[in-house]
C-alpha positions as CSV (number, residue, x, y, z in Angstrom):
1,X,-64.3,45.1,20.2
2,X,-66.7,48.3,20.3
3,X,-65.4,51.7,21.3
4,X,-68.9,52.9,21.9
5,X,-68.8,51.7,25.6
6,X,-66.4,52.1,28.2
7,X,-66.2,51.4,32.0
8,X,-64.1,52.3,34.9
9,X,-61.9,49.7,36.6
10,X,-64.0,50.1,39.7
11,X,-67.0,48.9,37.8
12,X,-65.2,46.1,36.1
13,X,-64.0,44.7,39.5
14,X,-67.4,45.2,40.9
15,X,-68.7,42.9,38.2
16,X,-66.1,40.2,38.1
17,X,-64.9,40.3,41.9
18,X,-61.2,39.9,42.8
19,X,-58.7,42.7,44.1
20,X,-57.9,45.6,42.1
21,X,-54.7,47.0,42.2
22,X,-54.2,50.5,40.6
23,X,-56.5,53.4,40.0
24,X,-60.2,52.5,40.3
25,X,-61.1,55.7,38.1
26,X,-59.0,54.4,35.0
27,X,-61.5,54.2,32.2
28,X,-61.2,51.2,29.9
29,X,-62.8,51.4,26.2
30,X,-61.8,48.0,25.0
31,X,-60.7,44.4,25.7
32,X,-57.4,43.5,23.8
33,X,-54.5,41.0,23.6
34,X,-51.5,42.1,25.8
35,X,-49.2,42.4,22.5
36,X,-51.6,45.0,21.0
37,X,-53.4,46.5,24.1
38,X,-53.0,50.4,24.7
39,X,-53.5,52.3,27.7
40,X,-57.5,52.4,27.4
41,X,-57.7,48.5,27.2
42,X,-57.8,45.8,29.5
43,X,-56.1,42.3,28.9
44,X,-55.3,39.1,30.8
45,X,-52.9,36.5,31.5
46,X,-53.8,33.0,32.0
47,X,-50.6,31.2,31.5
48,X,-47.7,31.8,33.5
49,X,-45.3,31.0,30.4
50,X,-46.3,34.4,29.2
51,X,-45.2,36.1,32.1
52,X,-42.5,38.2,30.3
53,X,-45.7,40.1,28.3
54,X,-46.1,41.9,31.4
55,X,-43.0,43.8,30.8
56,X,-44.0,45.0,27.3
57,X,-47.6,45.3,27.4
58,X,-49.2,48.8,27.4
59,X,-52.4,47.7,28.6
60,X,-54.1,50.1,31.2
61,X,-54.8,46.8,33.4
62,X,-54.2,43.1,33.1
63,X,-56.4,40.5,34.6
64,X,-53.9,37.9,36.4
65,X,-53.8,35.1,39.1
66,X,-52.3,35.8,42.2
67,X,-48.9,34.5,41.2
68,X,-48.5,37.1,38.9
69,X,-50.0,39.7,41.0
70,X,-46.7,41.6,41.9
71,X,-45.4,41.6,38.3
72,X,-48.7,43.2,37.0
73,X,-48.8,45.7,39.5
74,X,-45.2,47.0,39.0
75,X,-46.3,48.1,35.4
76,X,-49.6,49.6,36.0
77,X,-53.0,48.5,37.2
78,X,-54.0,44.8,37.9
79,X,-57.3,42.8,38.6
80,X,-56.3,39.7,40.7
81,X,-58.6,36.8,40.2
82,X,-58.4,32.9,40.9
83,X,-58.8,32.0,37.4
84,X,-57.9,34.8,34.7
85,X,-59.5,33.0,32.0
86,X,-62.7,32.4,33.3
87,X,-62.8,36.2,34.7
88,X,-61.9,37.1,30.8
89,X,-65.2,35.0,29.6
90,X,-67.2,36.7,32.2
91,X,-66.1,39.9,31.4
92,X,-66.6,39.6,27.6
93,X,-70.3,38.7,28.5
94,X,-70.7,41.6,30.9
95,X,-69.1,44.0,28.0
96,X,-71.0,42.8,25.3
97,X,-74.3,43.4,27.1
98,X,-73.7,46.7,27.5
99,X,-71.6,47.2,24.3
100,X,-74.2,45.7,22.2
101,X,-77.6,46.0,23.8
102,X,-80.5,43.9,22.2
103,X,-82.9,45.9,20.1
104,X,-86.4,46.2,21.9
105,X,-88.5,43.0,21.2
106,X,-90.8,43.5,18.0
107,X,-92.6,40.8,15.6
108,X,-91.7,42.4,12.1
109,X,-94.6,43.2,9.8
110,X,-92.8,40.9,7.2
111,X,-92.8,37.8,9.5
112,X,-95.3,35.0,9.0
113,X,-96.9,33.7,12.3
114,X,-99.5,31.0,12.3
115,X,-102.7,32.1,13.9
116,X,-102.3,29.4,16.5
117,X,-98.6,29.7,17.4
118,X,-97.9,30.6,21.0
119,X,-95.8,33.6,21.1
120,X,-94.8,34.7,24.7
121,X,-94.1,38.0,26.1
122,X,-90.8,39.5,25.1
123,X,-90.2,37.6,21.9
124,X,-88.6,39.3,19.0
125,X,-89.4,38.0,15.3
126,X,-87.1,39.2,12.6
127,X,-88.0,40.0,8.7
128,X,-89.3,37.2,6.8
129,X,-89.0,34.6,9.6
130,X,-91.8,31.9,9.6
131,X,-93.4,30.7,12.8
132,X,-95.7,27.6,11.9
133,X,-98.7,26.0,13.2
134,X,-98.6,25.0,16.8
135,X,-95.1,26.3,17.3
136,X,-94.3,27.6,20.9
137,X,-91.7,30.7,21.3
138,X,-91.1,31.1,25.1
139,X,-90.6,34.4,26.8
140,X,-87.5,36.5,26.0
141,X,-86.7,34.4,22.6
142,X,-85.3,36.0,19.6
143,X,-85.8,34.6,15.9
144,X,-83.7,35.8,13.4
145,X,-84.4,37.1,9.9
146,X,-85.6,34.2,7.5
147,X,-85.6,31.6,10.0
148,X,-88.1,29.0,10.4
149,X,-89.9,27.4,13.4
150,X,-91.5,24.4,12.2
151,X,-94.8,23.2,13.1
152,X,-95.2,22.3,16.8
153,X,-91.6,23.1,17.3
154,X,-90.8,24.8,20.9
155,X,-88.0,27.4,21.6
156,X,-86.9,27.9,25.0
157,X,-87.0,31.1,27.2
158,X,-84.3,33.3,26.1
159,X,-82.8,31.4,23.5
160,X,-81.2,33.4,20.6
161,X,-81.9,31.8,17.0
162,X,-79.8,33.7,14.4
163,X,-80.7,34.7,10.9
164,X,-81.3,31.5,8.3
165,X,-81.8,28.8,10.7
166,X,-84.3,26.1,10.3
167,X,-85.8,24.2,13.3
168,X,-87.9,21.4,12.0
169,X,-91.4,20.3,12.9
170,X,-91.7,19.0,16.7
171,X,-88.1,19.6,17.5
172,X,-87.6,21.2,20.8
173,X,-84.7,23.9,21.7
174,X,-84.3,24.5,25.5
175,X,-83.7,27.9,27.3
176,X,-80.9,30.2,26.9
177,X,-79.5,28.5,23.8
178,X,-77.5,30.3,21.0
179,X,-78.0,28.7,17.5
180,X,-76.0,30.5,14.7
181,X,-76.7,31.0,11.3
182,X,-77.1,28.3,8.7
183,X,-78.0,25.5,11.5
184,X,-80.5,23.1,10.4
185,X,-82.3,21.1,13.4
186,X,-84.4,18.2,12.4
187,X,-83.7,17.6,8.8
188,X,-84.6,13.8,7.8
189,X,-82.0,11.4,9.2
190,X,-80.1,9.2,6.4
191,X,-82.2,6.1,6.4
192,X,-82.9,4.0,3.3
193,X,-83.8,0.3,2.8
194,X,-82.2,-1.5,-0.3
195,X,-84.4,-3.6,-2.5
196,X,-84.2,-4.6,-6.1
197,X,-86.7,-3.4,-9.2
198,X,-86.1,-5.4,-12.5
199,X,-82.7,-6.8,-11.4
200,X,-81.4,-3.2,-10.7
201,X,-80.7,-1.9,-7.0
202,X,-83.0,0.6,-5.5
203,X,-83.1,2.6,-2.4
204,X,-86.5,2.9,-0.2
205,X,-86.7,5.9,2.0
206,X,-87.2,5.1,5.7
207,X,-89.6,8.1,7.1
208,X,-88.0,9.7,10.1
209,X,-90.4,9.7,12.9
210,X,-88.5,11.1,15.8
211,X,-87.4,14.7,16.4
212,X,-84.6,16.6,17.7
213,X,-84.6,17.8,21.7
214,X,-81.9,20.3,22.6
215,X,-81.5,21.1,26.2
216,X,-80.9,24.1,27.9
217,X,-77.8,26.5,27.6
218,X,-76.5,24.9,24.5
219,X,-74.6,26.6,21.8
220,X,-74.7,25.4,18.1
221,X,-72.3,26.9,15.8
222,X,-73.0,28.0,12.1
223,X,-73.9,25.5,9.4
224,X,-74.2,22.5,12.0
225,X,-76.8,19.9,11.2
226,X,-78.8,17.9,13.6
227,X,-80.7,14.9,12.0
228,X,-84.1,14.1,13.5
229,X,-84.4,10.7,15.1
230,X,-85.6,7.5,12.9
231,X,-88.2,6.7,15.6
232,X,-86.8,7.8,19.1
233,X,-85.5,11.4,19.1
234,X,-81.9,12.8,18.5
235,X,-80.9,14.2,21.9
236,X,-78.3,17.1,22.8
237,X,-77.9,17.5,26.4
238,X,-77.6,20.6,28.7
239,X,-74.8,22.8,28.3
240,X,-73.5,21.2,25.3
241,X,-71.4,23.4,23.0
242,X,-71.1,22.6,19.3
243,X,-68.8,24.3,16.9
244,X,-69.4,25.1,13.3
245,X,-70.0,22.6,10.4
246,X,-70.7,19.6,12.5
247,X,-72.8,16.8,11.1
248,X,-75.0,14.8,14.0
249,X,-77.0,11.9,12.5
250,X,-80.1,10.4,13.6
251,X,-80.8,9.0,16.9
252,X,-77.2,10.3,18.6
253,X,-77.1,11.2,22.2
254,X,-74.7,13.8,23.5
255,X,-74.5,14.0,27.2
256,X,-74.5,17.1,29.4
257,X,-71.5,19.7,29.0
258,X,-69.8,17.8,26.1
259,X,-68.1,20.1,23.8
260,X,-67.3,19.1,20.2
261,X,-65.0,21.0,17.6
262,X,-65.7,21.8,13.9
263,X,-65.9,19.4,11.0
264,X,-66.9,16.4,13.4
265,X,-69.1,13.9,11.9
266,X,-71.1,11.6,14.3
267,X,-72.8,8.7,12.6
268,X,-76.2,7.4,13.6
269,X,-77.4,6.0,16.9
270,X,-73.7,6.7,18.5
271,X,-74.0,7.6,22.3
272,X,-71.4,10.0,23.6
273,X,-71.2,10.7,27.4
274,X,-71.1,13.6,29.7
275,X,-68.1,16.2,29.9
276,X,-66.4,14.9,26.7
277,X,-64.3,16.9,24.5
278,X,-64.1,16.0,20.7
279,X,-61.5,17.5,18.7
280,X,-62.0,18.9,15.2
281,X,-62.7,16.7,12.4
282,X,-63.1,13.7,14.6
283,X,-65.2,10.8,13.0
284,X,-67.2,8.7,15.4
285,X,-68.9,5.5,14.3
286,X,-72.4,4.8,14.4
287,X,-74.2,2.6,17.0
288,X,-71.0,2.7,19.3
289,X,-71.0,4.4,23.1
290,X,-68.2,6.8,24.4
291,X,-68.4,6.9,28.3
292,X,-68.3,10.3,30.3
293,X,-65.0,12.1,30.6
294,X,-63.2,11.0,27.4
295,X,-61.2,13.6,25.4
296,X,-60.5,12.6,21.5
297,X,-57.8,14.2,19.7
298,X,-58.4,16.2,16.5
299,X,-59.0,14.0,13.5
300,X,-59.3,10.7,15.5
301,X,-61.5,8.2,14.1
302,X,-63.5,6.2,17.0
303,X,-64.6,3.1,15.5
304,X,-65.6,1.3,18.7
305,X,-66.9,2.0,22.1
306,X,-64.9,3.4,24.4
307,X,-65.7,2.4,28.2
308,X,-62.8,4.0,30.1
309,X,-62.4,7.8,30.8
310,X,-59.2,9.3,29.1
311,X,-57.5,10.7,26.1
312,X,-57.6,8.9,22.6
313,X,-55.8,9.7,19.2
314,X,-55.1,7.9,16.2
315,X,-56.2,7.4,12.5
316,X,-55.2,5.0,9.7
317,X,-54.6,5.8,6.1
318,X,-57.2,4.8,3.4
319,X,-56.8,1.5,1.7
320,X,-58.6,-1.5,0.6
321,X,-60.8,-2.7,3.4
322,X,-59.4,-6.3,3.7
323,X,-56.0,-4.9,3.8
324,X,-56.9,-2.4,6.3
325,X,-58.1,-4.9,8.7
326,X,-55.4,-7.2,8.4
327,X,-53.0,-4.1,9.1
328,X,-55.2,-2.7,12.0
329,X,-55.0,-6.2,13.5
330,X,-51.3,-6.3,13.2
331,X,-50.9,-2.9,14.5
332,X,-52.7,-3.8,17.8
333,X,-50.0,-6.4,18.5
334,X,-47.0,-4.2,17.5
335,X,-46.0,-3.3,20.9
336,X,-46.1,-6.8,22.2
337,X,-44.0,-8.0,19.3
338,X,-41.6,-5.0,19.9
339,X,-41.2,-6.4,23.6
340,X,-40.6,-9.8,22.6
341,X,-37.9,-8.6,19.9
342,X,-35.9,-6.9,22.4
343,X,-36.1,-9.9,24.8
344,X,-34.8,-12.0,22.1
345,X,-32.2,-9.5,21.2
346,X,-30.9,-9.3,25.0
347,X,-30.7,-13.0,24.9
348,X,-28.5,-13.1,21.9
349,X,-26.1,-10.6,23.1
350,X,-25.7,-12.3,26.6
351,X,-25.5,-16.2,25.8
352,X,-24.8,-17.2,29.2
């Protein structure tokens, strides 16, 4: 955390709300974990299981829930709020905006901007970036160095595109999005038709005629790839958060405010509902649907549609497909077989 900025507790409390217990003039120079915080730092306690840290931390102030207010105030200043973790998140945004202010918006001389591209007021375009013909960059957006915005693509207002990002032709990114380095939006989906030439197998490319539409307030992690649709568009809903190194196939649809962790692979034409949580390295089969409010555990393989909200887990070891199908079918009957076996055992133990 930068030390070039500091604020008083009164300023922090005014920004976050809540009840401040302690010296309002105390100056805070950084945000830190409780175990490493010093007198010039502010920390937070979101989980009551870690209340013991209040007795040992040297933090100048701790953000706590009402249940921990007395213990926190006994050792120093405390900011009492209904949800400490949410207030911590808001504090990081407030702090970053002041400690790392954005440079004035300019179009770098080395950037290549097509004459018919539409660049709104306050847009920043970094060194060696490329804005192709007919592209539209809305007010306040920032395009990082070496990034490419393809022909007729659109970047929404106040969206931040990091360095080395590629946004393919006709793709649309909504407002207030964050797209991290190395992301590719709108590469071709994986579509090929098999055919035979001189008795040998070949693959004929299926041109991908759709695009990608990303909603507002979406964050896309580094090196994530979102393929354009084959015919219709691939769609990412409002408020979706994608981690690093995620692969999203063509014509996938992800509902609003769903969160997906790193290394997840989503095959083409899968539909994921709203407010879902997908754990890291999950695998989602193509052409299936996951309803709203589903949680998928890390490394889980979703091989068929989920129509009931809930928490789902599980994976199978790799083996020959015929054997795997038989074992998978047997495994589904394992619990009923167990119940039948216990009933038989009980009957044998009690002949009467």
